N, C-alpha and C positions, 0 to 999 in steps of 0.2 A: 182545434187545426186549420188553416184555410184553406180553404176550399178556391184553386185556383182556378177562373175563369179561361178558355182559350178563344182569342179572336179569327175570324176571319177582319184581312186587311188589305185591300186594294192601293196599289200606289200608282198614279197617273203619273208618268214621265217618270218610272221607277230607276230611269242609267242614270240622273248626275248623282256626281259625288258622296252628296250629302244624303240625296234622297236613297241609291241604292245599298249607302252604310245601316239606314234605318234599315235598309226593310230585311237584311241581311240581320240584324241584329236580335230580331220581329220572329226573322226562321227560327234562329238560334236556341229563343227563349220559347218555343214548340207552340209559336200561331201562324194559323195556314194562310200565307203570303204571298197572293199572287198581284202581275204590274202588265201595265204598260206605258209603249214609249215609241215612236217613230224614226231613233235611229238613239242607239248605244255605241259606245268604243269603247274601248279596252283602257283602263283593269274593268272596269265595270262589267264588263257583257263576259267576263270567260270568270270573275268571282261568281256573282249570280248563275250560269249556267252550271257552275262547281256545284253546285248551289240544289240545281234543278230550278230555279225559280226565274231562268229569262224569259220572256214572252217568245213562246212557239215563232212568232210574226209580229212582225212593227208594225206599228201602227194603234190607230184608234176603234176602239170595238165597243158602241154603246151596252153592246148586249151582256159584253162584263158586267154591268153594272147589273145588280141583283139589290133584293128585300133581303139575301141571305147575308149582308152583309155591314158588321156593324163597326169599321171606319172607314171611310176615305179620306188618301194622306195627297195630296195635290203635288206636285213644287213647281218651279218657279220656273221650268220650261214649258209648262203647262201653258196653253193662252186660257185667256177669260171665255171663252168660246165655244174652248173644248167640248167634243159630244160627247162623251166620258164624265165629265163634269155637272154637262147638264142637264144629261140624263139623273145624277146624284140629286142636283138637284131638283131636281122634279120628282123625285123620287121620294125627295125629303132621306136624304139619310143623313147623316152625323159626319159632315167634310172635314178635314184638320185641313192646317197645314202643316212642314216638315217640325217650326218649333210650336204651335199649340199639340203637337201628337205627344211631343218629347217634355212637357209641362205634364199635360195628363198621366205621362209616366210616371210623372215625378213625383209630384204632388204632393205624396204623402213622405219625401226624402228630405234628408238635407241638401237643397239646390247650392251648389256652388259655379258662379256662373264668373269667366275671363273677358272682361271684354277691354277696347279699346286699338283706335287705328292699325296698331303693328306689336307685336308680342305677343297675340291672345294665342296661336300655336305651341310658340316655344314656350311660351308660361306653365299653359294647360300637359305641355307637354312634360315638364320639368315633374308635377305633383306629382301626374300618372307614372313616373321614372320614380320616385322617393315613394310610392303608394307600393307598386310592384315589388321594392325591392323589399319593404319590409310584412310583403304578404299580404297587404291591407286588400281586402275586399272593395269596388269602387265601381259605380256605373258613371260610365263616362259618354261622353262628345266630342272627338278632337276630330281637327283640319287634315291631319297628314299621317300617313305611315307610320309607325311607333316604334323600334327593336323591343326586342320582346311581346308584340300585341299584333295578337290574326288580322284585330278589324278594331274600326276607327268608331264605332257607336256598339253601347252594350248594354244592357239593358239585363235586370233580373228584380224578381219580385220581394227580396232578401235584402239584397246588400241597400246603408242607410244614404250613403250618400252618393250623391251623382253630381259628377265635376262637369259641366258643358262650356264650350269654347262659344262665345258671343258676339256673336255677329250683328255687326248694325245693318246690312243687305236689308231689300225688302223679304218678307214673309210669301206670302202667296201671290197669283196673279189674281185672287178674287179679298187679299188681305194686305196692304200696300202699309204697314209698321213693320223695322225693321224688326228682326228676328232677334234680337236680346230684349227687347220691351214687353217679350210674353211670358221669360222664364219667373220672372218673378223672385229674383235669390235671397237666400235668406245670412250668402256671405260670399262678396262680389269682389275681384279687382276691378282696376280702372288703372293701361296703364299708361297711355298716349292720345294725343288730341292731334289728327293730321286732315287734313282737309281730301275727301278719297269718296269716291260712287258720285262724281259729278252732271250724273245722269240723273240721277234720283234727288240730287241736296246740291242745287244747283249755286245755292251762297253759300260761304262761309257761317254766319251768324243760324244757319237753317241745318246745317250737318250736327255746331256745335249742341244745337238743340235737343239734337235727339244725346247726347249723352246725359242733358242734366232729367230727359225722362227715365234715361235709364238707374242713374242714381237716386229718384223718388218713388223706385220700381221696387227698389231693395224694401223688405218684409220690416214692420216696425219692431227694434231689437234687434234687428240685424248687422252685418257690417258695412264696411265697405275699405279696402288696400288700396292705398294710390303713389301712384310716383308721383311724390313732391315737387320734380326736378321740370317738370314741365308746367310750366308756368298756367295752362287751357285747364288741363287736369284741376289741377289745386284750387282752382277758381271755379267751377264747376264742381267738384266733390264738397268746399268749404263753405260755399253760398248756400247750398239745399238745408230747406229747413227740414226732412226727413231724419225722425228720430231713431238713427242707426250710429253705432260706432265709427268711429272714423281711424286709421290707422296708417299714417302714413309714410312711405318708403322712399330707400335714397340706395345712389350705385354704392355700393362699400370697396373698402379700399383693397388693391389689386397690383402689382407690378408683371410686367412681363420683363423673361429674361432667356433669350433661347429661341424666340417661339412657345414657349411655355409659361401660360399666367400660370401664374402666381397669388390666390385668392389670401388676403389676411383676415381670419379666423381668432376665437378668442382660446380655439387649443392650438395657435400658431401656424403658421404659415403651410397653406395646402393646395396642391399644383391641382388643374381641375382640365376640365379635355376641350370645354367651350371659350372662343374669347371673342373680347372686343366691350366697348365698354355697354353697348345693349346689351347687351345678352349678360354682362355682370347686375345691368340694371334686374331685366329680368328673372334671371336668379333670386333677386334681394326680396319679388313682389312674392315669388312661389315660395322663399322660406316662410315671410308671413301666414297665407295661407297651410300649408302645412303644419304651423304650430296649429293653427286653431283651427286642422282635421284632430293633431291629439300626438305631431312629432316634433319633436323637443331639438334643439337647433343642432348639437352635438350629433344628433342622429342623421337631420338633414344633410349635413356638410360629406358626415360618412357615404350616405347615398349617393348624391347629387355629385362624387366626385367622379363617377364610371357615365354622367350622364355624355351621352356624343352629340346631341342635337336631333334636332327633326327632322324628318325626312326634307328636302328642298330650303332646306333650311342651312347658308353655307356646309354647306354638304360635300368633302374632300372624295376628288373625280383623279386627282393622278396626285405622283410624289416622286421626285427626288431628291440627291442632295441636299439640292439651290433649288431646287423648282418643286412650286406646287400649286396646281390647281383646284379651284373649287366653283361650284354652279350654287346660285341662289335666287330665290321666287324671286327675292326683292325683286318691286315696281314702282310702288310711291315712292314720289323723290323721298320721304325723310326717311324711307328704309336706304336707297341709294346712296343715299349719303353719309351712314351708320354703317353700313355694311362696307361700303370703299374703303370709310377711315379703317375699320375694325383691320382690315386683312394687311393696310399700309403700317397702322402702329402694329401688328404683330409683327412684322420683317419688316421691319427700314431700310433695312440695307438697302433689300431688293428694288427691282423692276417692275412694279406693281401694272400692269395693262387689266383695263376697268372696261369690260362689256357690257353694256345697257341695253337692252329688245325693248322696245318702246310700243307693249302688245296690246295694253289694254284701252279703254273706251275713255278713260278719262287721258293718259297718258297718250293717248293719241288726239288730245282737243286742245287745237290753236290757244286757245283763251286759258288751259291749265298748265300748260308749256312752262312760262314764265318760275312756275314754283321747282323746274329742275335745276335753276341758277346754284351754280354752285358744288352741285352733287357730288362732281368725276373731277373735285378741283384736287385731292387727294393722291389720285392715280397720278403717273407717269405719260402714261398713254391712253386717253378718252377716248372710246370708241360707240357708237349708237350707231343698234339695226333697227330698220324699223321699212315693214311694208307698203306701199301704197295699195293692196291692193286691199290690205285688211281697215284702211283709212276708206276705201270706197264703199267695203261688205260695211263696214260700221257705219256709212252713210253722212260719214264727216266730212269735212270743206279738206280738199287736198293743203298740203303740210308740205313746205321745201325746205331743203338742206340748209340753206340760208340762214332760214327762222328755228330752225335746229338748235344751229350752231350761235345764234344770238340771244334762243333764251338760256343755254346751258352761261351763255355769256364769255367760252370760252370759243378764241382762235384756232386754237391746237385739236380744237374735237374731230373726227375725223366720221363720216357721215357714210352709211350703206346700205344701200335700199335695192342691192340684187344681193340672195343669198350664194351664187358660185362667186362672188366675188367676196362677200365676205370671211367662206370659208380659205380662199386661196392666201387672204391676209392674214389666218390664225396659222394654216400652215407654214406660211412663210418664216416664221418666225423662230428664234433661235432661241429657246426657254433655257436659259443661264442665267442662274443668279434672278433668276425671274417669278413673280405672282403671278397668275391671271383668274380671275373673276367672267363668270357669267353669269350676267343677273337676268332673268329673265319669265315672265308665267307660259314661254310658248315654249319653241323650239329654232329660231333664229334658220325658218324655212326652211329646215329639216335638217337641222346638221344633226351629226352621226357621233354622239360624244363617245362613243368605243374606239371609234378612229382615231380622234382626236389626242386618248388617251397613250396611244402608242408612238404619239411624237414626244411624250416625255421618259 
């Protein structure tokens, strides 16, 4: 039998969304987990506290770093001159970035890595939903809380497969490689390439280069499943000389009837819970991956029919007979365009109010703003909210309301910079025969979504 050795692992910046989930996964596996951070917000705080691994005092404490540690995992929130990190380096301890540690834990497994500028979380969630439906055990790391799953990272010694969401953002303050360069997938998927993270990849060519490296990192004899409808993806995959199998996928045939999406399958038409062309495209990619894991097409359809979407991805927050409200994590231009069009196509006869909060570093950068041109055109009322204070905090140059209107190329666009004024606008609406879409990775300066639900 295998002797399983439990490890002493310390997390520098344990409070991060990804980091605290990895800490929880290792704690549940039986390892001894400790950590530090200078600030921890919910939900990380409550979840770490529930498992007894929340640091008693916030801050950095070099005395926590000793020779008893088998590994130190350092998160992006820590700086290169972090006192604990410097001590770990001085003691010669094994220091990992988050993705390096995941690779270390899965190097003897079949690694399935889902990459792309958009759709990663949804595709990973779809695959996990299908595996869960058939009680097929797998390790995983996904970027959203899923229905039926307690944790966002699961690591075991016995599972054969691990499903990893492959993010192109940097690994750690001392490892500037994109996370998905470190996983060395056996089975990979590439969903789409749309410029993002411009603070790290200031040019389009530099950004695309990261995906070329990802394709070349697939192990020899492995495979890539790729979205043939994305011209850049097609070019990157088909020009790669890596000795891998290449499986193209595209959006399946579907129709929309009375707000219900009907998927065309070999077994006949099948109603599904999700909607929007981009989600159907994601579904096609997930199907290919599930088939490579050992789930046949008909079984995939049976399971996916009950998939309701990943948390924060087109999440329904209110509904009446003739009105509906969704919130969505969409913030990059390609996601905003796809999500706005999806909701208009699903309910074409209803007025669509689409609200977008510009919240991320890229979206608040004047040079990047032009990428949003036309993204809200499908809406009957396009609204943009941003906080001048957020621009200041990120040390970016100020943006005027006119700059935003020019970038979106929409004279009808309404721009708000004051949270109470934005709230007054929303709460003054009569939601009859209306679809409301709230897109943001923030909360519009403190909008109470529960209060908003009462209007429906």
